[in-house]
C-alpha positions in Angstrom: -83.8 24.9 36.5 -87.6 24.1 35.8 -90.6 22.9 38.1 -89.8 19.3 37.0 -86.8 19.8 37.4 -87.6 21.2 41.6 -90.0 18.4 42.3 -87.6 15.4 40.5 -84.0 16.3 42.5 -87.0 16.7 46.1 -87.5 13.7 45.5 -84.9 12.0 44.8 -83.3 13.7 47.4 -85.8 12.1 49.6 -84.7 9.2 48.7 -81.7 6.4 51.2 -79.2 5.9 49.2 -77.9 2.6 48.2 -75.9 1.5 50.2 -78.1 2.4 53.6 -81.2 -0.4 52.4 -78.0 -2.3 51.4 -77.0 -2.0 55.2 -81.2 -2.3 56.3 -81.6 -5.6 53.9 -78.3 -6.9 55.6 -79.9 -7.3 59.4 -82.7 -7.5 58.5 -81.4 -11.5 56.7 -78.8 -11.2 59.4 -81.7 -11.1 62.3 -84.0 -12.8 60.4 -81.6 -16.0 59.8 -80.9 -16.1 63.6 -84.9 -16.2 64.3 -85.0 -18.6 62.1 -82.4 -20.5 63.5 -83.8 -20.6 67.0 -87.6 -20.9 66.2 -87.7 -23.4 63.1 -84.6 -25.2 63.3 -83.9 -23.3 59.6 -81.0 -21.5 58.1 -83.7 -19.7 56.6 -82.6 -15.4 56.1 -86.3 -14.5 54.1 -88.9 -16.8 56.0 -90.8 -16.2 57.6 -90.5 -12.1 57.9 -91.3 -9.5 56.4 -91.1 -5.4 56.3 -94.3 -3.5 57.3 -94.7 -0.3 58.5 -93.8 3.3 56.3 -90.2 0.9 54.7 -92.9 -1.8 54.2 -95.1 0.2 52.5 -92.4 2.4 50.7 -93.2 5.7 52.1 -90.3 5.9 54.4 -87.5 9.1 55.0 -86.2 8.2 57.3 -83.7 5.1 58.9 -85.1 5.7 62.2 -87.9 3.6 62.5 -87.7 -0.1 60.2 -90.6 -2.3 61.2 -90.4 -5.8 59.9 -92.9 -8.5 61.3 -91.2 -11.9 62.3 -93.6 -14.8 61.9 -93.3 -17.1 65.1 -94.6 -20.7 65.2 -98.3 -21.3 66.7 -96.5 -23.5 69.2 -95.1 -20.2 70.8 -98.4 -18.7 71.5 -99.8 -21.6 72.9 -97.1 -21.6 75.5 -96.9 -18.2 76.6 -100.2 -17.0 76.3 -100.9 -20.0 79.2 -98.3 -18.5 81.4 -100.0 -17.1 84.8 -98.7 -13.0 84.5 -97.7 -11.3 80.9 -96.7 -13.9 78.5 -96.7 -11.4 76.7 -93.0 -9.8 78.0 -91.1 -13.1 78.6 -92.2 -13.6 74.9 -90.7 -10.1 73.7 -87.5 -11.1 75.8 -86.9 -14.4 74.6 -87.3 -13.0 71.3 -84.7 -10.6 72.2 -82.5 -13.2 73.2 -82.1 -14.7 69.6 -81.2 -12.1 68.0 -78.6 -10.6 70.7 -77.0 -14.1 69.5 -76.5 -12.2 65.9 -76.7 -8.6 67.3 -75.1 -6.8 71.1 -76.2 -3.4 70.1 -78.0 -1.8 71.9 -80.9 -3.6 72.5 -84.9 -3.2 74.2 -88.5 -5.1 74.3 -90.4 -2.4 74.7 -94.5 -2.7 74.9 -95.4 -4.8 71.4 -91.6 -4.4 69.4 -88.4 -5.6 70.4 -86.0 -1.8 69.3 -82.4 -2.9 68.1 -80.1 0.7 67.4 -77.5 1.0 65.2 -74.9 3.2 66.0 -74.8 4.4 62.4 -78.7 5.9 62.9 -81.0 2.7 62.3 -82.7 1.4 64.2 -85.0 -1.6 63.2 -88.1 -2.4 65.3 -88.8 -5.9 65.8 -92.7 -7.2 66.2 -92.6 -11.1 67.6 -96.0 -12.1 65.8 -98.3 -14.9 64.9 -100.4 -15.5 61.4 -104.2 -16.3 62.3 -106.8 -17.2 59.5 -107.3 -14.5 57.6 -104.0 -13.1 57.1 -104.0 -10.9 59.4 -101.3 -11.1 63.0 -101.6 -11.7 66.0 -98.9 -9.7 68.4 -98.2 -9.3 71.4 -99.0 -5.9 74.0 -96.7 -6.2 76.9 -98.6 -3.0 79.1 -101.1 -3.5 81.5 -100.5 -7.1 82.5 -100.5 -7.9 79.0 -102.2 -8.7 75.8 -102.6 -9.7 72.6 -103.9 -7.4 69.7 -104.1 -7.8 66.1 -102.6 -6.0 62.6 -103.3 -6.5 59.1 -100.2 -4.7 56.9 -100.1 -6.7 54.2 -103.8 -5.7 53.3 -102.4 -1.9 53.4 -98.7 -2.8 51.3 -100.9 -4.5 48.7 -102.7 -1.5 48.1 -100.6 1.4 48.6 -98.5 -0.4 46.0 -101.2 -1.1 43.5 -102.1 2.6 43.7 -98.7 3.9 42.9 -98.3 2.0 39.9 -101.3 3.4 38.5 -101.4 6.6 39.4 -97.3 6.9 37.7 -95.8 6.3 41.4 -97.1 10.0 42.3 -98.2 8.3 45.7 -95.6 6.7 47.1 -93.7 10.6 46.3 -96.6 12.4 47.9 -96.3 10.5 50.9 -92.4 10.8 51.4 -92.7 14.4 50.3 -95.8 14.8 52.9 -93.5 13.0 55.5 -91.0 16.3 54.7 -93.1 18.6 55.9 -94.7 16.4 58.8 -90.9 17.1 59.7 -90.6 20.7 59.4 -93.4 21.4 60.7 -93.5 18.9 63.3 -96.6 18.2 62.6 -98.6 15.8 64.4 -99.2 13.2 62.1 -98.1 8.8 62.1 -96.4 7.7 58.7 -99.8 5.1 58.4 -102.7 8.5 58.8 -99.9 10.4 56.1 -99.7 7.5 53.8 -104.0 7.0 54.4 -104.5 10.7 53.8 -102.1 11.3 50.8 -104.2 7.7 49.9 -107.8 9.2 50.0 -106.3 12.8 48.2 -105.0 11.3 45.7 -107.8 9.2 44.4 -109.6 12.8 43.4 -106.9 14.4 42.5 -106.8 15.0 39.1 -102.8 15.3 38.2 -102.6 11.9 39.5 -100.8 10.5 36.7 -99.3 13.2 36.0 -95.4 13.8 35.6 -93.5 16.4 37.7 -94.7 19.3 36.2 -98.0 19.1 38.0 -96.3 18.9 41.7 -96.4 22.0 42.5 -100.2 21.9 41.9 -100.9 18.5 43.7 -98.9 20.2 46.8 -101.4 22.9 46.7 -104.7 20.5 46.7 -103.0 18.3 49.0 -102.5 21.0 51.9 -105.8 22.5 51.3 -106.9 19.2 51.0 -106.4 18.5 54.9 -106.9 21.9 56.1 -110.3 20.7 54.7 -110.7 17.7 57.1 -112.7 17.5 60.0 -111.6 18.5 63.4 -113.4 16.4 64.8 -112.2 13.0 63.3 -110.4 10.7 65.9 -110.0 8.2 63.2 -109.2 7.4 59.2 -109.8 3.8 58.0 -105.8 2.4 56.0 -106.0 1.6 52.6 -106.5 -2.0 51.9 -107.3 -3.4 55.2 -109.8 -0.4 56.5 -108.0 -0.6 60.1 -108.5 2.8 62.4 -106.1 4.9 62.7 -105.9 6.6 64.8 -105.0 10.9 64.6 -102.5 12.1 67.3 -103.0 16.0 67.2 -104.0 19.1 65.2 -102.7 18.8 61.8 -105.8 20.4 59.7 -103.7 24.5 60.8 -100.4 24.0 60.0 -102.0 22.3 56.3 -103.4 25.3 56.0 -100.7 27.4 56.2 -99.1 26.0 53.6 -101.2 26.0 51.4 -101.4 29.8 51.3 -97.5 29.4 50.8 -97.8 27.1 48.2 -100.2 30.3 46.9 -97.4 32.4 46.7 -94.7 30.3 45.6 -96.8 29.3 42.2 -97.7 32.3 41.6 -93.4 33.3 41.7 -92.2 30.5 40.2 -92.3 32.0 36.2 -90.5 35.6 37.1 -88.8 35.1 40.7 -88.2 31.0 40.4 -85.6 32.2 43.5 -88.3 33.5 45.9 -90.6 30.3 44.8 -88.0 27.7 46.0 -87.8 29.9 49.0 -91.6 29.3 49.3 -91.3 25.5 49.0 -88.1 25.3 51.0 -90.4 27.2 54.0 -93.0 24.6 53.6 -90.5 21.0 53.0 -87.1 21.7 54.4 -84.0 22.1 53.2 -84.0 19.0 50.7 -85.7 21.3 48.3 -83.7 21.8 46.6 -81.9 26.3 46.8 
């Protein structure tokens, strides 16, 4: 197998199975249909909801955090905003009660989301929200007595998708590979920060329109890019929406370690391919072919 084959196989291994994607879609539609029935008197299983987060951006590799947003009627905001104490909590409970008519899975309203856990490991995190005039969304935060916050995921999804197509589908693949690294090395980075930094990196990457053959160089240069971020920088701006994306911890040193490993791997690829693959597996984990 060539370097190109290694990285193509690795990326295939990171993708969810068709069966898993179908299960996610089936449950998403059932949840959407029940909420539409209770809040809009509609039988639609698609209206008023969309995937958000890493799954919505197409960069996820796990099934444990399928984010979705359901847009509620503005009248519900008026209703719960008028509560004297933590109407946000009451709103989440009302949405949870609706979903329970369809699913009796393990479920809890937690902070800003309703978490729906299935026995096969798939976990939905549903955010009830209200659309704003600028097409951003207001959502409930039950913490500290309750408040309203805003998010704007659609421009992020659109920008990531557009640039992924422009850059030969390399952007989302890099995001997924970076997640494999995160889980292998326990790197304190959220999904949106990974996607934001991958996006920032790819804008200036000389290989952004190349094939799998260049993924060793892309990996090398990406880890170098991560290692050179400013330790004092606490936030970055997300693609498309320019929302604040906050640092969760220091990731630069682990990136530098893996940059050094990429240098070793690349020097071994031609004459010692088995050793090279072991180095890539040390970086990315067991999804990388042995």
